[in-house]
C-alpha positions in Angstrom: -0.2 0.1 0.1 1.7 3.5 -0.8 1.5 5.7 1.5 -0.6 9.2 1.2 1.2 12.2 -0.7 0.3 15.7 -0.1 -0.5 17.1 -3.4 1.6 19.4 -3.7 4.3 17.6 -2.5 4.8 19.0 1.3 5.3 15.3 2.3 9.2 15.5 0.6 9.8 18.4 2.2 12.4 17.3 5.4 13.6 21.2 5.9 12.0 23.7 7.0 8.8 21.8 7.7 5.9 23.5 6.7 6.9 24.4 4.2 6.1 24.1 0.0 9.0 22.3 -2.0 10.3 25.4 -3.6 11.2 27.8 -0.7 12.2 23.9 1.5 15.9 24.3 2.4 16.2 20.0 1.8 13.7 17.6 0.2 13.3 13.6 0.2 15.0 12.4 -3.1 14.9 8.5 -1.6 12.7 6.6 -4.2 13.0 3.8 -2.8 8.7 3.9 -2.3 7.1 6.7 -3.8 4.1 8.2 -2.7 0.4 7.0 -4.1 -0.2 10.8 -6.2 3.8 11.0 -7.4 5.2 10.0 -11.2 9.1 9.3 -10.8 10.8 9.1 -14.1 14.4 8.6 -14.9 15.9 11.5 -15.9 17.6 11.4 -19.0 18.7 15.4 -19.4 18.4 18.0 -17.1 18.0 21.8 -19.0 19.7 24.7 -16.7 17.5 27.7 -16.2 19.6 30.1 -17.7 20.7 31.8 -14.8 21.4 29.2 -13.4 24.1 27.8 -15.3 25.4 31.1 -16.5 26.3 31.7 -12.5 27.7 28.1 -12.4 29.8 28.7 -15.1 30.5 31.7 -14.3 32.1 29.9 -10.7 33.5 26.8 -12.3 35.2 29.2 -14.3 33.7 27.5 -17.3 35.2 24.8 -16.5 32.7 20.9 -17.0 34.4 19.0 -14.0 33.9 22.1 -11.9 30.4 22.5 -12.7 30.1 18.8 -11.9 31.3 18.8 -9.1 29.0 21.8 -7.9 25.7 20.2 -9.4 26.0 16.9 -7.7 27.3 18.7 -4.1 24.0 21.0 -4.7 21.9 17.9 -5.6 23.6 15.9 -2.1 22.8 18.9 -0.1 19.6 20.0 -0.6 17.4 17.1 -2.7 17.2 19.1 -5.7 18.6 21.3 -8.2 18.0 24.8 -6.6 21.4 27.2 -7.1 21.7 28.4 -3.5 22.9 32.0 -6.1 20.4 31.8 -7.6 17.7 30.3 -6.3 16.0 28.7 -9.3 16.3 25.4 -10.9 15.4 24.2 -15.3 13.7 21.6 -15.5 14.6 17.8 -17.1 13.6 15.7 -19.6 12.9 11.0 -19.0 10.8 8.1 -19.2 8.4 7.8 -17.1 8.7 4.8 -14.3 5.8 4.3 -12.3 2.7 5.9 -11.5 1.1 6.3 -8.0 -1.9 4.4 -7.4 -4.3 7.4 -7.2 -2.8 9.0 -10.0 -3.2 6.2 -12.6 -6.8 6.2 -14.0 -6.6 9.7 -13.9 -4.0 11.0 -16.0 -3.2 10.1 -19.9 0.5 9.0 -18.9 1.6 5.5 -18.7 5.4 3.6 -17.5 7.5 4.0 -20.9 6.0 7.3 -22.6 8.4 10.0 -22.7 7.2 13.6 -21.0 9.4 17.2 -20.2 8.7 18.0 -16.8 6.9 21.9 -16.5 7.9 23.4 -13.3 11.5 24.1 -11.7 13.7 21.3 -11.2 13.6 24.5 -7.6 11.6 22.2 -6.6 11.9 18.9 -7.7 12.6 15.9 -5.4 16.5 14.7 -7.9 18.8 12.2 -7.7 21.6 12.1 -9.6 23.7 8.9 -10.3 26.6 9.7 -12.7 26.5 12.8 -14.9 26.9 12.1 -18.7 28.2 14.8 -20.4 27.5 18.9 -20.1 26.4 20.8 -22.9 28.3 24.5 -22.2 26.8 25.8 -25.1 23.1 25.3 -24.9 22.3 24.1 -20.5 22.0 21.0 -20.8 22.9 18.4 -18.9 22.9 14.4 -19.6 22.5 11.8 -16.6 21.5 9.0 -15.3 19.3 9.6 -12.5 15.3 10.3 -11.2 12.6 12.5 -9.8 9.2 12.7 -8.8 6.6 14.5 -9.6 3.4 15.9 -8.6 0.1 15.1 -7.8 0.2 18.6 -9.1 3.3 19.6 -11.2 3.1 19.5 -14.9 4.4 17.6 -17.7 4.4 17.3 -21.1 4.6 14.3 -23.3 7.3 14.5 -26.0 5.8 15.5 -29.5 7.4 12.9 -31.9 7.4 15.7 -35.1 10.4 17.9 -32.9 13.6 16.8 -31.8 13.7 15.7 -28.1 16.3 17.7 -27.0 14.8 21.2 -28.7 11.8 20.9 -26.8 13.8 20.4 -24.0 15.4 23.3 -24.8 12.2 25.5 -25.5 9.6 23.7 -23.1 11.7 25.2 -20.1 11.4 28.8 -21.5 7.9 28.4 -22.7 5.9 30.3 -20.5 8.2 33.7 -21.5 5.9 33.8 -25.0 3.2 32.7 -23.8 2.6 35.6 -21.4 3.8 37.9 -24.5 0.5 36.3 -26.3 -1.2 37.7 -23.6 -0.2 40.9 -23.1 0.9 42.9 -26.8 -1.7 43.6 -28.9 -2.5 44.6 -32.5 -0.1 48.3 -33.5 2.4 48.1 -29.9 5.3 49.8 -29.4 7.3 46.1 -27.9 11.1 46.3 -26.5 12.8 42.7 -25.8 15.9 42.5 -23.8 17.9 40.1 -24.2 16.6 39.6 -27.8 19.5 36.9 -28.7 19.3 34.3 -26.1 16.2 31.5 -26.3 13.5 32.9 -24.6 14.0 36.6 -26.1 14.0 34.9 -29.6 10.7 33.0 -28.3 9.4 36.6 -27.3 10.1 38.4 -30.5 8.0 35.8 -32.7 5.2 35.6 -30.5 5.2 39.8 -29.9 5.7 40.0 -34.3 2.9 37.6 -34.6 0.9 39.7 -31.9 0.9 43.1 -32.9 1.2 42.6 -36.4 2.2 45.0 -39.3 0.8 47.9 -37.8 3.5 47.7 -34.4 7.1 47.6 -33.9 9.1 44.7 -32.1 12.6 46.4 -31.1 15.4 43.6 -30.7 18.0 44.8 -27.7 21.1 42.7 -28.1 24.1 43.0 -25.8 27.0 43.3 -28.4 27.5 42.8 -32.2 28.0 39.9 -31.5 25.6 37.3 -32.6 23.5 39.6 -33.9 22.4 38.4 -37.0 20.7 36.1 -35.7 18.5 38.7 -34.7 19.0 41.2 -37.4 18.0 38.3 -39.9 14.8 37.7 -38.0 11.5 38.1 -39.8 10.2 39.1 -37.3 12.3 41.6 -35.9 11.9 45.3 -36.6 15.1 47.0 -35.4 18.2 46.6 -33.5 19.2 47.8 -30.6 22.9 47.2 -29.3 22.9 48.5 -25.6 23.9 47.0 -22.5 20.6 46.1 -20.1 22.7 46.9 -16.9 23.2 50.9 -18.4 20.2 52.4 -17.5 20.8 55.6 -19.0 22.3 54.7 -22.1 20.1 51.5 -23.5 17.1 55.0 -22.1 18.6 57.0 -24.9 19.2 55.3 -27.8 15.7 53.7 -27.8 14.1 57.0 -27.6 16.3 57.6 -31.2 14.9 54.9 -32.3 11.2 55.5 -30.8 11.5 59.4 -31.7 10.3 59.9 -27.6 7.8 58.0 -27.8 9.3 54.8 -25.9 8.0 51.3 -26.1 4.0 49.8 -24.4 5.8 47.0 -23.0 8.8 45.8 -22.6 10.0 41.9 -22.3 13.6 41.2 -19.9 14.8 38.3 -21.1 18.7 38.8 -19.7 20.0 36.7 -17.6 22.2 38.9 -15.5 21.3 41.4 -12.4 21.6 45.0 -12.7 19.2 45.3 -15.5 15.9 46.0 -13.8 15.7 50.6 -14.8 17.1 49.7 -18.3 13.5 48.1 -18.9 12.0 50.6 -17.2 13.3 53.5 -18.4 13.0 52.5 -21.8 8.9 52.0 -21.4 6.6 55.2 -22.1 4.3 56.2 -18.8 1.6 54.1 -17.9 2.9 51.0 -20.2 4.2 47.6 -18.9 7.2 45.8 -18.2 7.6 41.6 -17.7 10.4 40.9 -15.9 11.1 36.4 -17.2 14.8 36.5 -16.3 15.3 34.7 -12.9 18.0 36.9 -11.8 15.7 39.9 -11.3 15.1 41.9 -8.3 11.7 42.5 -7.3 13.0 45.1 -4.6 15.0 47.0 -7.2 12.5 47.2 -9.7 9.9 48.6 -7.0 12.4 50.6 -5.5 14.0 51.7 -8.9 10.7 53.0 -10.8 8.9 54.5 -7.6 12.5 56.7 -8.1 12.5 57.0 -11.1 8.8 58.2 -11.3 7.6 55.5 -13.7 4.0 54.9 -13.0 3.9 51.4 -15.1 2.9 48.1 -14.9 5.1 45.3 -13.1 4.5 41.9 -14.4 7.1 39.0 -12.9 7.2 35.9 -14.7 5.6 32.7 -14.5 7.0 30.2 -15.7 3.3 28.7 -15.7 0.6 29.7 -18.4 -2.2 28.3 -19.8 -2.0 26.8 -22.7 2.3 27.4 -22.6 3.3 24.4 -23.9 1.6 24.2 -27.3 2.2 27.8 -28.4 5.9 27.0 -27.6 6.4 23.8 -29.8 3.4 25.4 -32.1 6.1 28.4 -32.5 8.8 25.6 -33.8 6.2 24.6 -36.6 4.9 28.0 -37.7 8.6 29.7 -37.9 11.6 27.6 -40.3 14.1 30.1 -39.5 13.2 29.9 -35.8 13.4 26.3 -36.0 16.7 25.9 -38.3 18.6 28.3 -35.6 17.3 26.3 -32.7 17.9 22.9 -34.4 22.1 24.4 -35.0 21.9 25.9 -31.1 20.7 22.9 -29.4 20.9 19.8 -31.1 
């Protein structure tokens, strides 16, 4: 008889008690037995979120051996892959091993199905037995290990028409273009900061789809390196080269590009600290700023906007948005440009 689990996974929390798995310090990652509302998966690949992987590469000086040691230590100490410096995780793909008795007749899933988790590794009980390969260029790590998804955890079966590594890469940031789909309206001027990145280009595509011919999508990139990826994109109207953490310089460039009107919507996808004010300053009064990056500081954003007298709506990125998996997978089906580019990057 399997033990009854809590829908939100609190039965796996070791320290401190009476908190949810994400803010918890340590989770139980002993999968000798599973609870009745868990899905046990054999994990093949981790997609570490951009903020966390950037941090690991920085602290490990880009050395895969050092990065491996840090990852193993994180999981050993916390029972999950929650980067202690960024607080973020990522997601995984794997094969369903066992489905708890409570869920067997309630979900469209069976053992041997391939799936992608759509909840953060920062709340997912995980065991890593061995790290097989670290892909520095695409934030992915091949492993031998296991993880469990809770009853309320979201997941997606891997599609047959999209390579697994590509599906994993885009599903990890599915919340970004899905939120853009809700925020952008026809005729809007939209700036995407960190536009060359994985989430950034997806946001540019969805923004152009929504803003239409009467609107404008402005891609903001840090340097000329890799600028061709956005300049050649058929869904980008203009490109601005500017450092996201140099707010005044970025403001000047955006004022010139928009003829002083600034932007209706600003999407910040930069996985670095101190980029809040750049996004805030280039938004018009009463405009909106969507912070998708896990490197965002709520304190800096809130107090910074107040300090410069900006009356704007600021939205903290939610990795979950209803229908987000289908939206991002459909982008891969619709856009030959992005599918070709991302296949080169992530496959």
